[in-house]
Backbone bond lengths (Angstrom), bond angles and torsions (degrees), N, CA, C in turn:
res aa  C-N    CA-C-N  psi(-1)  N-CA   C-N-CA  omega(-1)  CA-C   N-CA-C  phi
1 M - - - 1.448 - - 1.531 108.69 -
2 M 1.302 116.19 130.05 1.467 121.41 179.13 1.527 109.47 -97.86
3 I 1.317 114.93 129.94 1.466 120.02 178.12 1.519 108.29 -99.33
4 R 1.309 116.46 130.14 1.465 121.48 177.80 1.523 107.97 -109.84
5 I 1.312 115.37 134.59 1.464 120.83 179.67 1.520 107.99 -116.04
6 F 1.313 116.17 129.95 1.458 122.03 177.84 1.518 109.13 -121.77
7 F 1.315 115.96 147.19 1.457 121.87 177.67 1.522 107.41 -113.46
8 Y 1.321 115.52 111.60 1.460 121.50 179.69 1.523 109.87 -106.08
9 I 1.308 115.36 151.14 1.461 121.63 176.17 1.521 107.89 -123.04
10 L 1.324 115.69 131.16 1.461 121.77 175.11 1.520 107.55 -106.15
11 I 1.319 116.04 121.61 1.463 121.62 177.46 1.522 107.29 -118.58
12 V 1.315 116.25 124.08 1.460 121.32 178.72 1.521 107.97 -116.91
13 S 1.320 115.78 124.31 1.469 121.17 177.20 1.522 108.02 -97.06
14 Y 1.334 115.66 133.75 1.459 119.88 -179.66 1.516 109.96 -151.77
15 K 1.311 115.43 165.31 1.462 122.39 173.10 1.520 107.87 -124.18
16 A 1.321 115.30 141.47 1.459 120.62 173.28 1.522 107.27 -97.98
17 I 1.320 115.98 116.00 1.465 121.55 -177.50 1.523 108.48 -126.63
18 N 1.325 116.00 116.64 1.467 122.19 178.85 1.528 112.34 50.09
19 G 1.302 116.67 44.41 1.453 120.77 177.90 1.517 114.59 80.37
20 N 1.309 117.78 -2.29 1.466 121.61 177.48 1.522 109.62 -107.37
21 I 1.301 115.43 152.71 1.463 120.31 178.14 1.519 108.77 -104.96
22 E 1.324 114.20 126.66 1.464 120.68 179.30 1.525 108.49 -110.09
23 Y 1.325 116.13 115.81 1.461 122.40 179.66 1.522 109.72 -66.60
24 Q 1.344 116.90 135.27 1.461 122.15 179.11 1.529 112.03 -109.75
25 N 1.342 116.18 -51.53 1.453 120.78 -172.77 1.528 108.69 -166.47
26 F 1.329 117.02 166.81 1.459 119.67 172.43 1.524 109.84 -149.67
27 H 1.341 114.71 156.99 1.460 123.06 174.22 1.526 106.82 -134.59
28 F 1.302 116.73 134.60 1.465 123.00 173.63 1.518 105.40 -127.46
29 K 1.337 116.03 98.34 1.460 121.06 -168.79 1.524 111.17 -132.03
30 R 1.335 114.93 149.76 1.457 119.69 169.92 1.521 107.74 -70.06
31 I 1.312 116.53 144.95 1.461 120.27 -176.31 1.528 111.64 -60.99
32 E 1.326 117.27 -27.84 1.462 120.43 178.94 1.524 112.78 -64.15
33 T 1.334 116.93 -19.76 1.465 119.52 -177.55 1.526 112.72 -85.48
34 F 1.335 117.84 -7.75 1.461 120.51 177.14 1.522 108.91 -76.95
35 N 1.306 117.35 130.70 1.455 121.08 172.91 1.528 107.59 -58.34
36 K 1.321 117.37 137.36 1.472 120.99 -176.24 1.521 112.89 -58.15
37 N 1.323 117.62 -28.68 1.465 120.36 179.49 1.522 112.24 -70.35
38 C 1.327 116.98 -13.75 1.462 121.01 178.37 1.527 112.34 -83.29
39 L 1.326 116.96 -14.79 1.458 121.19 -174.10 1.521 111.26 -114.33
40 T 1.322 115.68 144.44 1.457 121.26 175.07 1.526 108.57 -128.79
41 V 1.317 115.60 159.29 1.461 121.63 176.23 1.519 106.96 -109.37
42 C 1.327 116.68 133.58 1.466 121.76 -178.57 1.525 109.16 -128.10
43 V 1.314 115.30 164.50 1.459 120.70 179.43 1.525 108.87 -85.01
44 L 1.292 115.90 120.67 1.459 122.83 172.16 1.520 105.94 -168.95
45 G 1.302 116.93 101.41 1.459 119.60 -175.27 1.519 110.18 66.68
46 W 1.296 116.87 -119.49 1.466 122.44 -179.60 1.515 111.98 -83.57
47 G 1.295 117.73 -3.85 1.456 122.39 -177.25 1.515 108.86 122.15
48 Q 1.282 115.39 151.45 1.451 120.43 -176.28 1.518 108.41 -137.24
49 I 1.314 116.38 134.72 1.459 121.33 174.59 1.524 106.91 -93.26
50 Q 1.322 116.15 128.75 1.461 120.65 178.31 1.518 109.85 -125.56
51 I 1.320 115.01 155.28 1.456 120.32 172.00 1.520 106.49 -80.09
52 A 1.330 116.14 123.49 1.465 121.15 -174.90 1.526 111.24 -64.78
53 N 1.314 117.55 -47.09 1.463 121.28 -179.37 1.519 107.77 -151.76
54 V 1.315 115.63 106.64 1.462 120.45 -176.15 1.532 112.19 -64.04
55 N 1.328 117.12 -17.60 1.468 120.50 179.68 1.522 113.02 -81.17
56 T 1.327 117.66 -10.94 1.469 120.25 -178.70 1.529 110.96 -127.41
57 L 1.312 116.81 49.38 1.456 120.85 179.63 1.522 110.80 -73.61
58 V 1.329 115.14 136.32 1.461 121.63 175.56 1.522 106.53 -128.97
59 F 1.325 116.01 128.00 1.460 120.76 -178.97 1.523 110.56 -112.44
60 L 1.321 115.67 146.68 1.456 122.75 173.84 1.525 107.87 -91.05
61 E 1.300 116.78 161.98 1.461 119.74 173.92 1.523 108.21 -61.87
62 N 1.317 117.40 144.73 1.467 122.40 -173.49 1.518 114.72 -51.34
63 D 1.319 118.61 -37.41 1.458 119.88 -173.75 1.522 113.98 -104.40
64 T 1.329 118.48 13.65 1.461 119.07 -177.36 1.521 112.48 -78.75
65 I 1.313 118.20 -23.17 1.465 120.56 178.41 1.524 108.62 -135.75
66 K 1.295 115.73 137.37 1.465 121.53 -178.60 1.525 109.75 -94.25
67 S 1.322 115.35 157.29 1.466 120.92 -177.73 1.521 112.18 -55.51
68 K 1.328 116.97 -42.74 1.466 120.06 -177.57 1.522 111.12 -61.39
69 S 1.324 117.98 -49.36 1.468 119.73 -178.36 1.525 110.72 -67.02
70 W 1.339 117.26 -33.59 1.462 120.21 178.20 1.528 109.91 -65.88
71 M 1.335 117.31 -44.64 1.464 120.83 179.88 1.522 111.52 -65.74
72 L 1.331 117.45 -37.90 1.465 119.76 177.07 1.524 110.60 -65.03
73 S 1.319 116.80 -39.59 1.463 121.17 177.19 1.527 110.64 -65.39
74 L 1.335 116.58 -41.94 1.468 120.84 176.97 1.524 110.24 -62.13
75 S 1.317 117.33 -40.85 1.466 120.71 178.38 1.519 110.76 -59.63
76 D 1.329 117.08 -43.76 1.469 120.45 177.45 1.524 110.85 -60.73
77 K 1.333 116.03 -42.85 1.466 120.60 179.64 1.529 110.55 -63.79
78 L 1.329 116.60 -40.46 1.466 120.46 178.84 1.522 111.74 -66.41
79 F 1.331 118.03 -39.23 1.466 120.18 177.08 1.525 110.49 -59.77
80 M 1.331 117.13 -44.53 1.473 120.32 178.25 1.522 110.52 -64.51
81 F 1.333 116.29 -41.89 1.462 121.46 179.85 1.527 110.43 -60.38
82 Y 1.342 117.29 -47.81 1.461 120.23 -178.42 1.522 111.89 -67.21
83 D 1.330 117.83 -34.68 1.467 120.01 174.75 1.529 110.62 -60.91
84 E 1.334 116.72 -42.26 1.472 120.76 177.54 1.524 110.80 -64.68
85 E 1.328 116.96 -40.36 1.464 120.76 178.88 1.526 110.73 -64.57
86 L 1.334 117.25 -41.60 1.468 120.23 177.68 1.522 111.02 -61.75
87 S 1.322 116.81 -39.07 1.463 120.97 177.73 1.528 110.37 -62.80
88 K 1.332 116.58 -44.22 1.473 120.72 178.43 1.526 110.64 -62.34
89 I 1.324 116.51 -41.71 1.464 120.48 179.69 1.523 109.98 -62.41
90 G 1.329 117.21 -42.52 1.466 121.08 177.60 1.515 111.54 -59.63
91 E 1.334 117.16 -43.06 1.468 121.30 178.57 1.523 110.77 -63.83
92 R 1.327 117.25 -41.49 1.467 120.81 -179.85 1.524 110.94 -67.00
93 K 1.334 116.82 -40.36 1.465 119.66 178.26 1.525 110.71 -63.00
94 T 1.322 117.19 -41.59 1.468 121.21 178.32 1.521 110.04 -62.19
95 W 1.319 117.19 -44.79 1.465 121.33 -179.06 1.527 110.49 -62.92
96 F 1.353 117.31 -47.76 1.457 119.76 -179.32 1.525 111.87 -68.81
97 S 1.313 117.49 -27.56 1.462 120.51 174.74 1.522 110.41 -64.01
98 S 1.341 116.63 -40.58 1.472 119.37 177.91 1.525 110.77 -67.71
99 I 1.322 117.77 -35.95 1.475 121.04 176.51 1.528 109.40 -64.27
100 K 1.328 116.47 -45.56 1.462 120.71 179.20 1.525 110.57 -61.08
101 S 1.331 117.52 -43.95 1.475 121.58 179.07 1.518 110.69 -60.66
102 Y 1.322 117.25 -40.33 1.462 121.36 178.33 1.525 109.73 -59.71
103 W 1.337 117.14 -48.27 1.450 120.64 -176.77 1.528 111.87 -70.95
104 E 1.298 117.85 -31.16 1.463 120.10 176.77 1.527 110.95 -69.13
105 A 1.329 117.28 -32.23 1.470 121.37 -178.19 1.521 112.28 -81.63
106 N 1.287 118.83 -19.09 1.481 121.54 -176.39 1.502 112.50 -109.25
């Protein structure tokens, strides 16, 4: 038996008016259907996928991209993201090393 795992996102749009909530719209979509420009990767533990701007969501047709190709694309994006993070960490270590050297000399 093959087990398939899907990751769905539920987005509910609403307005709060005078203490009441007014429903506007909703989306219940597989993550693969989100246009890649709608998603960003952020630092939080192992990494976090966030919606860049919920006001400009763009969805692909449900069957235009398969889970495997989406995950491989995400992996490539994460590799680039982590390389950038490592570069930032190197710059911060260099900067704090100079601060430490200053305080050790004075």
